[in-house]
A tleap script that builds the chain and sets N, CA, C and O, in Angstrom:
source leaprc.protein.ff14SB
mol = sequence {
  NMET ILE GLU ILE LYS GLN GLN ASP ASN GLN
  LEU LEU ILE CYS GLY ALA LEU THR ARG LYS
  THR ILE ASN PRO ALA PHE GLU LYS LYS ALA
  SER GLN LEU PHE THR GLN SER VAL ASN VAL
  LEU ASP LEU ALA SER VAL SER HIE VAL ASP
  THR ALA GLY LEU ALA TRP LEU LEU GLN VAL
  LEU ALA GLN ALA LYS LYS HIE HIE THR ASN
  LEU HIE PHE THR ASN LEU PRO GLN GLU LEU
  LEU LYS ILE ALA LYS LEU THR ALA VAL ASP
  THR PHE LEU PRO ILE CLYS
}
set mol.1.N position { 6.920 -7.690 31.051 }
set mol.1.CA position { 7.583 -6.388 30.716 }
set mol.1.C position { 8.019 -6.553 29.398 }
set mol.1.O position { 8.352 -7.660 28.977 }
set mol.2.N position { 8.047 -5.398 28.615 }
set mol.2.CA position { 8.859 -5.076 27.480 }
set mol.2.C position { 9.432 -3.846 27.457 }
set mol.2.O position { 8.881 -2.882 27.988 }
set mol.3.N position { 10.755 -3.750 26.753 }
set mol.3.CA position { 11.498 -2.477 26.849 }
set mol.3.C position { 11.900 -2.100 25.432 }
set mol.3.O position { 12.293 -3.041 24.742 }
set mol.4.N position { 11.875 -0.969 24.907 }
set mol.4.CA position { 12.589 -0.429 23.713 }
set mol.4.C position { 13.888 0.147 23.881 }
set mol.4.O position { 13.999 0.947 24.810 }
set mol.5.N position { 14.811 -0.074 23.234 }
set mol.5.CA position { 15.991 0.582 23.389 }
set mol.5.C position { 16.275 1.029 22.030 }
set mol.5.O position { 15.992 0.287 21.089 }
set mol.6.N position { 16.903 2.379 21.804 }
set mol.6.CA position { 17.428 2.736 20.391 }
set mol.6.C position { 18.784 2.805 20.361 }
set mol.6.O position { 19.462 3.396 21.202 }
set mol.7.N position { 19.257 2.135 19.283 }
set mol.7.CA position { 20.927 2.154 19.041 }
set mol.7.C position { 21.017 2.539 17.496 }
set mol.7.O position { 20.627 1.765 16.622 }
set mol.8.N position { 21.523 3.708 17.244 }
set mol.8.CA position { 21.562 4.049 15.993 }
set mol.8.C position { 20.384 4.186 15.154 }
set mol.8.O position { 19.503 5.021 15.355 }
set mol.9.N position { 20.397 3.198 14.048 }
set mol.9.CA position { 19.174 3.338 13.263 }
set mol.9.C position { 18.340 2.046 13.590 }
set mol.9.O position { 17.549 1.549 12.788 }
set mol.10.N position { 18.600 1.541 14.871 }
set mol.10.CA position { 17.676 0.306 15.168 }
set mol.10.C position { 17.048 0.353 16.533 }
set mol.10.O position { 17.561 0.944 17.484 }
set mol.11.N position { 15.964 -0.270 16.575 }
set mol.11.CA position { 15.206 -0.386 17.754 }
set mol.11.C position { 15.293 -1.801 18.315 }
set mol.11.O position { 14.880 -2.756 17.657 }
set mol.12.N position { 15.794 -1.932 19.451 }
set mol.12.CA position { 15.962 -3.301 20.111 }
set mol.12.C position { 14.756 -3.482 20.964 }
set mol.12.O position { 14.410 -2.605 21.755 }
set mol.13.N position { 14.043 -4.720 20.806 }
set mol.13.CA position { 12.981 -4.715 21.515 }
set mol.13.C position { 13.289 -6.130 22.559 }
set mol.13.O position { 13.637 -7.206 22.072 }
set mol.14.N position { 13.122 -5.947 23.867 }
set mol.14.CA position { 13.618 -6.664 24.872 }
set mol.14.C position { 12.483 -7.213 25.742 }
set mol.14.O position { 11.833 -6.354 26.338 }
set mol.15.N position { 12.122 -8.521 25.924 }
set mol.15.CA position { 11.041 -8.828 26.789 }
set mol.15.C position { 10.055 -9.576 25.993 }
set mol.15.O position { 10.247 -9.876 24.815 }
set mol.16.N position { 8.904 -9.896 26.717 }
set mol.16.CA position { 7.778 -10.456 26.172 }
set mol.16.C position { 7.016 -9.655 25.080 }
set mol.16.O position { 6.717 -8.479 25.287 }
set mol.17.N position { 6.720 -10.247 23.989 }
set mol.17.CA position { 5.856 -9.155 22.994 }
set mol.17.C position { 4.588 -9.838 22.806 }
set mol.17.O position { 4.295 -10.635 21.915 }
set mol.18.N position { 3.762 -9.347 23.926 }
set mol.18.CA position { 2.409 -10.153 23.955 }
set mol.18.C position { 1.295 -9.189 24.433 }
set mol.18.O position { 1.512 -8.084 24.930 }
set mol.19.N position { 0.019 -9.765 24.214 }
set mol.19.CA position { -1.223 -8.865 24.515 }
set mol.19.C position { -1.080 -8.384 25.692 }
set mol.19.O position { -1.612 -7.295 25.909 }
set mol.20.N position { -0.331 -9.049 26.773 }
set mol.20.CA position { -0.226 -8.337 28.091 }
set mol.20.C position { 0.800 -7.187 28.103 }
set mol.20.O position { 0.626 -6.314 28.953 }
set mol.21.N position { 1.818 -7.082 27.287 }
set mol.21.CA position { 2.600 -6.244 27.228 }
set mol.21.C position { 2.528 -4.974 26.275 }
set mol.21.O position { 3.083 -3.892 26.465 }
set mol.22.N position { 1.772 -5.321 25.276 }
set mol.22.CA position { 1.428 -4.299 24.138 }
set mol.22.C position { 0.226 -3.449 24.658 }
set mol.22.O position { -0.955 -3.744 24.473 }
set mol.23.N position { 0.668 -2.390 25.313 }
set mol.23.CA position { -0.461 -1.515 25.759 }
set mol.23.C position { -0.150 0.009 25.314 }
set mol.23.O position { 0.894 0.260 24.713 }
set mol.24.N position { -1.001 0.924 25.599 }
set mol.24.CA position { -1.018 2.201 25.106 }
set mol.24.C position { 0.201 2.818 25.457 }
set mol.24.O position { 0.588 3.694 24.684 }
set mol.25.N position { 1.003 2.525 26.598 }
set mol.25.CA position { 2.210 3.283 26.912 }
set mol.25.C position { 3.183 2.863 25.945 }
set mol.25.O position { 3.790 3.633 25.200 }
set mol.26.N position { 3.323 1.505 25.984 }
set mol.26.CA position { 4.451 0.853 25.063 }
set mol.26.C position { 4.220 1.468 23.683 }
set mol.26.O position { 5.173 2.028 23.142 }
set mol.27.N position { 2.871 1.402 22.984 }
set mol.27.CA position { 2.782 1.827 21.627 }
set mol.27.C position { 3.129 3.271 21.368 }
set mol.27.O position { 3.615 3.701 20.321 }
set mol.28.N position { 2.800 4.027 22.529 }
set mol.28.CA position { 3.149 5.615 22.263 }
set mol.28.C position { 4.663 5.698 22.057 }
set mol.28.O position { 5.169 6.274 21.093 }
set mol.29.N position { 5.481 4.973 23.203 }
set mol.29.CA position { 6.963 5.188 23.107 }
set mol.29.C position { 7.283 4.624 21.725 }
set mol.29.O position { 8.028 5.324 21.040 }
set mol.30.N position { 6.902 3.621 21.264 }
set mol.30.CA position { 7.421 2.999 20.107 }
set mol.30.C position { 6.937 4.037 18.941 }
set mol.30.O position { 7.764 4.489 18.149 }
set mol.31.N position { 5.904 4.302 18.893 }
set mol.31.CA position { 5.570 5.451 17.849 }
set mol.31.C position { 6.306 6.594 17.725 }
set mol.31.O position { 6.480 7.041 16.591 }
set mol.32.N position { 6.857 7.255 18.840 }
set mol.32.CA position { 7.602 8.341 19.070 }
set mol.32.C position { 9.050 8.001 18.407 }
set mol.32.O position { 9.624 8.767 17.633 }
set mol.33.N position { 9.624 6.560 18.887 }
set mol.33.CA position { 10.951 6.539 18.120 }
set mol.33.C position { 10.754 6.028 16.931 }
set mol.33.O position { 11.844 5.943 16.367 }
set mol.34.N position { 9.732 5.573 16.143 }
set mol.34.CA position { 9.631 5.390 14.907 }
set mol.34.C position { 9.717 6.864 14.008 }
set mol.34.O position { 10.039 6.926 12.822 }
set mol.35.N position { 9.447 7.705 14.639 }
set mol.35.CA position { 9.286 9.032 13.819 }
set mol.35.C position { 10.893 9.394 13.616 }
set mol.35.O position { 11.143 10.050 12.605 }
set mol.36.N position { 11.796 9.105 14.308 }
set mol.36.CA position { 13.350 8.998 14.006 }
set mol.36.C position { 13.683 8.208 12.935 }
set mol.36.O position { 12.877 7.486 12.347 }
set mol.37.N position { 15.050 8.341 12.618 }
set mol.37.CA position { 15.506 7.492 11.445 }
set mol.37.C position { 15.808 6.017 11.613 }
set mol.37.O position { 16.875 5.503 11.277 }
set mol.38.N position { 14.758 5.361 12.173 }
set mol.38.CA position { 14.995 3.967 12.438 }
set mol.38.C position { 14.365 3.160 11.280 }
set mol.38.O position { 13.251 3.361 10.796 }
set mol.39.N position { 15.347 2.119 10.878 }
set mol.39.CA position { 14.898 1.316 9.678 }
set mol.39.C position { 15.009 -0.224 10.085 }
set mol.39.O position { 14.651 -1.097 9.294 }
set mol.40.N position { 15.478 -0.501 11.248 }
set mol.40.CA position { 15.561 -1.972 11.735 }
set mol.40.C position { 15.238 -2.108 13.078 }
set mol.40.O position { 15.625 -1.416 14.019 }
set mol.41.N position { 14.265 -3.360 13.079 }
set mol.41.CA position { 13.758 -3.706 14.481 }
set mol.41.C position { 14.455 -4.847 14.693 }
set mol.41.O position { 14.334 -5.748 13.863 }
set mol.42.N position { 15.245 -5.012 15.747 }
set mol.42.CA position { 15.883 -6.248 16.237 }
set mol.42.C position { 15.117 -6.865 17.244 }
set mol.42.O position { 14.732 -6.229 18.226 }
set mol.43.N position { 14.854 -8.125 17.063 }
set mol.43.CA position { 14.095 -8.823 18.019 }
set mol.43.C position { 14.964 -9.885 18.878 }
set mol.43.O position { 14.439 -10.786 19.534 }
set mol.44.N position { 15.989 -9.724 18.815 }
set mol.44.CA position { 16.945 -10.997 19.460 }
set mol.44.C position { 16.819 -11.168 20.879 }
set mol.44.O position { 17.273 -12.149 21.466 }
set mol.45.N position { 16.098 -10.054 21.538 }
set mol.45.CA position { 15.933 -10.161 22.959 }
set mol.45.C position { 14.399 -10.353 23.321 }
set mol.45.O position { 14.016 -10.105 24.464 }
set mol.46.N position { 13.656 -10.730 22.484 }
set mol.46.CA position { 12.308 -10.996 22.565 }
set mol.46.C position { 12.193 -12.524 23.353 }
set mol.46.O position { 12.666 -13.549 22.862 }
set mol.47.N position { 11.643 -12.483 24.357 }
set mol.47.CA position { 11.653 -13.902 25.007 }
set mol.47.C position { 10.415 -14.598 24.907 }
set mol.47.O position { 10.321 -15.812 25.087 }
set mol.48.N position { 9.401 -13.798 24.605 }
set mol.48.CA position { 8.180 -14.674 24.341 }
set mol.48.C position { 7.320 -13.897 23.432 }
set mol.48.O position { 7.311 -12.684 23.641 }
set mol.49.N position { 6.510 -14.397 22.355 }
set mol.49.CA position { 5.817 -13.719 21.479 }
set mol.49.C position { 4.510 -14.362 21.192 }
set mol.49.O position { 4.529 -15.588 21.074 }
set mol.50.N position { 3.209 -13.649 21.041 }
set mol.50.CA position { 2.001 -14.378 20.698 }
set mol.50.C position { 1.534 -13.712 19.519 }
set mol.50.O position { 2.235 -12.941 18.864 }
set mol.51.N position { 0.370 -14.005 19.254 }
set mol.51.CA position { -0.363 -13.475 18.006 }
set mol.51.C position { -0.581 -12.040 18.002 }
set mol.51.O position { -0.546 -11.384 16.961 }
set mol.52.N position { -0.787 -11.581 19.056 }
set mol.52.CA position { -0.677 -10.043 19.416 }
set mol.52.C position { 0.396 -9.344 19.121 }
set mol.52.O position { 0.332 -8.245 18.571 }
set mol.53.N position { 1.622 -9.992 19.503 }
set mol.53.CA position { 2.911 -9.393 19.275 }
set mol.53.C position { 3.144 -9.402 17.678 }
set mol.53.O position { 3.740 -8.482 17.118 }
set mol.54.N position { 2.649 -10.468 17.025 }
set mol.54.CA position { 2.757 -10.547 15.519 }
set mol.54.C position { 1.936 -9.303 14.818 }
set mol.54.O position { 2.327 -8.587 13.897 }
set mol.55.N position { 0.838 -9.262 15.437 }
set mol.55.CA position { -0.225 -8.337 14.916 }
set mol.55.C position { 0.447 -6.822 15.088 }
set mol.55.O position { 0.279 -5.984 14.202 }
set mol.56.N position { 1.123 -6.563 16.138 }
set mol.56.CA position { 1.799 -5.198 16.216 }
set mol.56.C position { 2.966 -5.108 15.291 }
set mol.56.O position { 3.292 -4.002 14.861 }
set mol.57.N position { 3.620 -6.178 14.951 }
set mol.57.CA position { 4.781 -6.095 14.178 }
set mol.57.C position { 4.156 -5.667 12.619 }
set mol.57.O position { 4.797 -5.028 11.784 }
set mol.58.N position { 3.194 -6.017 12.496 }
set mol.58.CA position { 2.539 -6.004 10.980 }
set mol.58.C position { 1.875 -4.503 11.200 }
set mol.58.O position { 1.874 -3.745 10.229 }
set mol.59.N position { 1.429 -4.151 12.193 }
set mol.59.CA position { 0.854 -2.773 12.257 }
set mol.59.C position { 2.058 -1.699 12.088 }
set mol.59.O position { 1.964 -0.696 11.381 }
set mol.60.N position { 3.164 -2.047 12.816 }
set mol.60.CA position { 4.279 -1.364 12.762 }
set mol.60.C position { 4.834 -0.927 11.273 }
set mol.60.O position { 5.072 0.169 10.766 }
set mol.61.N position { 4.940 -2.449 10.749 }
set mol.61.CA position { 5.338 -2.464 9.216 }
set mol.61.C position { 4.428 -1.558 8.268 }
set mol.61.O position { 4.920 -0.839 7.399 }
set mol.62.N position { 3.028 -1.658 8.517 }
set mol.62.CA position { 2.055 -0.574 7.767 }
set mol.62.C position { 2.412 0.809 7.948 }
set mol.62.O position { 2.468 1.521 6.945 }
set mol.63.N position { 2.646 1.264 9.015 }
set mol.63.CA position { 2.763 2.520 9.622 }
set mol.63.C position { 4.072 3.167 8.964 }
set mol.63.O position { 4.091 4.296 8.474 }
set mol.64.N position { 5.203 2.261 9.025 }
set mol.64.CA position { 6.395 2.640 8.406 }
set mol.64.C position { 6.247 2.793 6.870 }
set mol.64.O position { 6.801 3.777 6.380 }
set mol.65.N position { 5.607 1.990 6.082 }
set mol.65.CA position { 5.388 2.228 4.668 }
set mol.65.C position { 4.517 3.279 4.639 }
set mol.65.O position { 4.743 3.963 3.641 }
set mol.66.N position { 3.547 3.738 5.354 }
set mol.66.CA position { 3.068 4.965 5.173 }
set mol.66.C position { 3.863 6.263 5.185 }
set mol.66.O position { 3.547 7.285 4.576 }
set mol.67.N position { 4.837 6.110 5.887 }
set mol.67.CA position { 5.607 7.191 6.087 }
set mol.67.C position { 7.047 6.870 5.254 }
set mol.67.O position { 8.117 7.405 5.548 }
set mol.68.N position { 6.871 5.921 4.190 }
set mol.68.CA position { 8.026 5.802 3.187 }
set mol.68.C position { 9.194 5.361 3.956 }
set mol.68.O position { 10.306 5.715 3.564 }
set mol.69.N position { 9.097 4.753 4.831 }
set mol.69.CA position { 10.426 4.007 5.703 }
set mol.69.C position { 10.435 2.756 5.194 }
set mol.69.O position { 9.381 2.130 5.087 }
set mol.70.N position { 11.557 2.267 4.839 }
set mol.70.CA position { 12.025 1.020 4.456 }
set mol.70.C position { 12.477 0.339 5.891 }
set mol.70.O position { 13.637 0.414 6.297 }
set mol.71.N position { 11.469 -0.305 6.576 }
set mol.71.CA position { 11.762 -1.111 7.668 }
set mol.71.C position { 11.984 -2.439 7.389 }
set mol.71.O position { 11.419 -3.014 6.459 }
set mol.72.N position { 12.975 -3.101 8.328 }
set mol.72.CA position { 13.251 -4.356 8.286 }
set mol.72.C position { 13.395 -5.137 9.762 }
set mol.72.O position { 13.796 -4.578 10.783 }
set mol.73.N position { 13.040 -6.365 9.681 }
set mol.73.CA position { 13.102 -7.009 11.115 }
set mol.73.C position { 14.437 -7.885 11.078 }
set mol.73.O position { 14.675 -8.555 10.073 }
set mol.74.N position { 15.166 -7.884 11.991 }
set mol.74.CA position { 16.239 -8.836 12.399 }
set mol.74.C position { 16.199 -9.687 13.568 }
set mol.74.O position { 15.623 -9.331 14.595 }
set mol.75.N position { 16.767 -10.753 13.454 }
set mol.75.CA position { 16.936 -11.651 14.728 }
set mol.75.C position { 15.352 -12.236 15.056 }
set mol.75.O position { 14.957 -12.234 16.222 }
set mol.76.N position { 14.765 -12.570 14.313 }
set mol.76.CA position { 13.088 -12.907 14.649 }
set mol.76.C position { 13.307 -14.146 15.499 }
set mol.76.O position { 14.241 -14.878 15.173 }
set mol.77.N position { 12.635 -14.441 16.449 }
set mol.77.CA position { 12.726 -15.698 17.348 }
set mol.77.C position { 11.892 -16.627 16.642 }
set mol.77.O position { 10.897 -16.209 16.050 }
set mol.78.N position { 12.264 -18.130 16.640 }
set mol.78.CA position { 11.584 -18.922 16.086 }
set mol.78.C position { 10.105 -19.120 16.217 }
set mol.78.O position { 9.354 -19.548 15.341 }
set mol.79.N position { 9.776 -18.731 17.490 }
set mol.79.CA position { 8.433 -18.915 17.842 }
set mol.79.C position { 7.665 -17.693 17.199 }
set mol.79.O position { 6.494 -17.966 16.935 }
set mol.80.N position { 8.013 -16.564 16.925 }
set mol.80.CA position { 7.464 -15.688 15.788 }
set mol.80.C position { 7.324 -16.330 14.583 }
set mol.80.O position { 6.198 -16.494 14.114 }
set mol.81.N position { 8.404 -16.753 13.960 }
set mol.81.CA position { 8.453 -17.345 12.609 }
set mol.81.C position { 7.365 -18.537 12.493 }
set mol.81.O position { 6.688 -18.712 11.480 }
set mol.82.N position { 7.289 -19.277 13.575 }
set mol.82.CA position { 6.338 -20.315 13.438 }
set mol.82.C position { 4.852 -19.864 13.601 }
set mol.82.O position { 3.969 -20.526 13.056 }
set mol.83.N position { 4.564 -18.800 14.305 }
set mol.83.CA position { 3.325 -18.221 14.310 }
set mol.83.C position { 2.927 -17.568 13.092 }
set mol.83.O position { 1.808 -17.765 12.620 }
set mol.84.N position { 3.968 -16.623 12.420 }
set mol.84.CA position { 3.677 -16.119 11.139 }
set mol.84.C position { 3.582 -17.172 9.999 }
set mol.84.O position { 2.846 -16.988 9.030 }
set mol.85.N position { 4.291 -18.192 10.135 }
set mol.85.CA position { 4.021 -19.146 8.835 }
set mol.85.C position { 2.511 -19.839 9.418 }
set mol.85.O position { 1.620 -19.574 8.611 }
set mol.86.N position { 2.167 -20.386 10.217 }
set mol.86.CA position { 0.918 -20.740 10.654 }
set mol.86.C position { -0.230 -19.824 10.141 }
set mol.86.O position { -1.187 -20.285 9.518 }
set mol.87.N position { -0.094 -18.571 10.419 }
set mol.87.CA position { -1.126 -17.669 10.053 }
set mol.87.C position { -0.939 -17.206 8.674 }
set mol.87.O position { -1.760 -16.384 8.266 }
set mol.88.N position { -0.016 -17.583 7.893 }
set mol.88.CA position { 0.259 -17.402 6.459 }
set mol.88.C position { 0.583 -15.815 6.144 }
set mol.88.O position { 0.127 -15.221 5.166 }
set mol.89.N position { 1.454 -15.227 7.147 }
set mol.89.CA position { 1.776 -13.945 7.004 }
set mol.89.C position { 3.220 -13.663 7.010 }
set mol.89.O position { 3.787 -12.574 7.098 }
set mol.90.N position { 3.732 -14.906 6.895 }
set mol.90.CA position { 5.447 -14.966 6.770 }
set mol.90.C position { 5.955 -14.196 5.782 }
set mol.90.O position { 7.008 -13.589 5.976 }
set mol.91.N position { 5.245 -14.107 4.517 }
set mol.91.CA position { 5.978 -13.643 3.354 }
set mol.91.C position { 5.636 -12.117 3.552 }
set mol.91.O position { 6.102 -11.326 2.733 }
set mol.92.N position { 4.986 -11.731 4.408 }
set mol.92.CA position { 4.852 -10.117 4.558 }
set mol.92.C position { 5.871 -9.449 5.518 }
set mol.92.O position { 5.975 -8.242 5.739 }
set mol.93.N position { 6.581 -10.431 6.029 }
set mol.93.CA position { 7.809 -9.936 7.104 }
set mol.93.C position { 9.002 -9.799 6.570 }
set mol.93.O position { 9.676 -10.783 6.265 }
set mol.94.N position { 9.460 -8.410 6.369 }
set mol.94.CA position { 10.798 -8.030 5.798 }
set mol.94.C position { 11.968 -8.488 6.748 }
set mol.94.O position { 12.327 -7.799 7.703 }
set mol.95.N position { 12.547 -9.716 6.415 }
set mol.95.CA position { 13.478 -10.220 7.400 }
set mol.95.C position { 14.972 -9.889 6.785 }
set mol.95.O position { 15.207 -10.229 5.625 }
set mol.96.N position { 15.807 -9.337 7.436 }
set mol.96.CA position { 17.102 -9.060 7.136 }
set mol.96.C position { 18.086 -10.100 7.587 }
set mol.96.O position { 19.288 -9.949 7.367 }
savepdb mol mol.pdb
quit
């Protein structure tokens, strides 16, 4: 299960960010929240992440750039950083 909570200009992602949890309902809710003034994605409460979770984050980053939103990620789990480094996309992640 994955949950998104908005707190001021941040979205807090809670739960597992995996191919099993990233479904159309989750993506719809996330995209609706990104239309607001969100510029920080806090991943402190992500319990598990896989390559699908990383791909979703990169997709969100691309959408934010399309809408001229300066999006940053904060509190990335070590597991996510490890996957990003292994796949050579760690330099694309705007980490604050």
